[in-house]
N, C-alpha and C positions, 0 to 999 in steps of 0.2 A: 471451393475446389469443385470442378466439374468432372464427370467421368472422362471426358476427353483429355483433361490435364493429368489424369491418373497415370497415363503412360510416361509422362515426364517426371513423375514423383517417384523417388526411390522408396522401396519398401522399407518400413522402419522409420520414415520421416515423422517427426513429432509435430502435431498441430494442437492447438487449444481451441475448444469450442465452449460456448456459453449456452446453457439450457436452464430455463427457470431460475435465472439469477445466479446460478452456480457455474463455476468454470470447471472444465474437464480436460485433462491432458490425454490425448489420444495417441497411442503408440504407432499406429499404422494408418496413414491417410487413405490408402486404397481399401483397406478392410472397412474403414468408416463408410466409404462410399457404397460399398456393396451391402451394407447393413441396412435393413428396413426397420423403422421403429415398430415396436410391438412384437417383433419376431422373437423367437427363443434366444436367449443369451444376453439380454439387456440392451441398453441403448448404445453403449460404447465398448464393443469387444476389444480386448487387448489394451483397455485404457483404465486409468485410475482416477477416481473423483478427487478433486482437490479444490479448495476454496482460497480466495485471496485472504491475506491477513486482515484481521479486524483491528481498528485503531480507535482508542478512546483518548481524548485530550482535554486538558483545561489549562488556562494560565491563571496563576494564583498571585494575589497581591501579597507583598512581604508583610505589611503592617496587619491587615485584617485576616490574613491566611484563608481568604475566600476567593473563589473564581471571579475574575473581572474581565470586562471587555473594554472599559474606559478607565484610564489611570493617569495620574500626573507623575508617577514614578519613572526614573530612568531605566530601571530593571524590573523584571518580574521572573517568576519561576514557572517553567512549563512542567506539568505533571502529565505523564502519558503511560498508557499500557498497551502493548501490542500482543495479540493472541493469533496463533496460526495452527492449522492442522498439521503443518510440517514442524519438525523440531529443529530445523535449520533455516534461519531467516536473518536478514540484516535490516537495520533500522537507521534512518538518518533524519536530521532536523535542519531546516533552512529558515532564515528570517530576512525579509527584504521590505523596503518601503513599497506601499501599494503601487506607486507610479512605476517602479522598476520590476514588478513581479514577473515580467516575461523575459528578464535577463537570466543568465545562468548564475544561480546563487551559490555562495560558498556554504558548505556544511558547517554547522555550528555544533553538532553532536553526531556521533556514529557509534554503533555497537552491533554485536552479533548475539544471537540467541544461545549459542553454545549448548545445543542439545535440549533446551527447554522450549515448551510450547507457549510460554507466556514470558513477556519481558517488560516488567514495570521499570520506569526510569524518570529522573528529574534532570532538567537542564536550565541553566540561567540564560535569559535572553535580554539583550540590550534593546531598549525601545527608543526609537527616534521619534521626534515630534511629528504628529500626524498619524496616518494609518500604517500599521505594521502587518505584513502578511506572513504568518508563522505557519510552516507546513511540516507535517511529519509523514515520512514515507516508509513503507515496509516492502520488502521483496523476499518472496520464498525461494527456496533452493531450485524449484522448477520454473522460476522466472515470472511468477504471477506477482504483480505489484499493486499496491493500493496506497492511497494518499488521503490525508485529512488536513484541513486548513482551517485557521481562525484569524479573524481581523482584530487587532487590538489597537485602539485609538489612545495615543498619548497626548494629553492636553497640557497647557502651561500651568 
């Protein structure tokens, strides 16, 4: 956003900025443009700091109960934990063959945090022969989204 576009921006327009690897929701786009780093009042006046949800995941073999990346099993279990600074976020899981990873996948799991800052969950995943692209997505209430994926190879 430049100062010239500020006249076209409504006061109170929300924007998201990234600084030092952290995301910040900024309540007033014009106030942000007028603010100079290092001046009194902090880097983002009228804004709140918020980070993208963190995702940990592993795919566990049914027999060994250990994380795997290569298996001959037709199914495995996804173990994941999502943490967020927000207590309202949603989580979903997709699974596609690697060759079709750019298609719109169907969700195989969906849940909401329901007021908790951490959501551990497990989900069964069907494994097709070849490479399986399993992804976990999380989206906070303020719209900041994160994703983590793993490739699982199913062999004969």
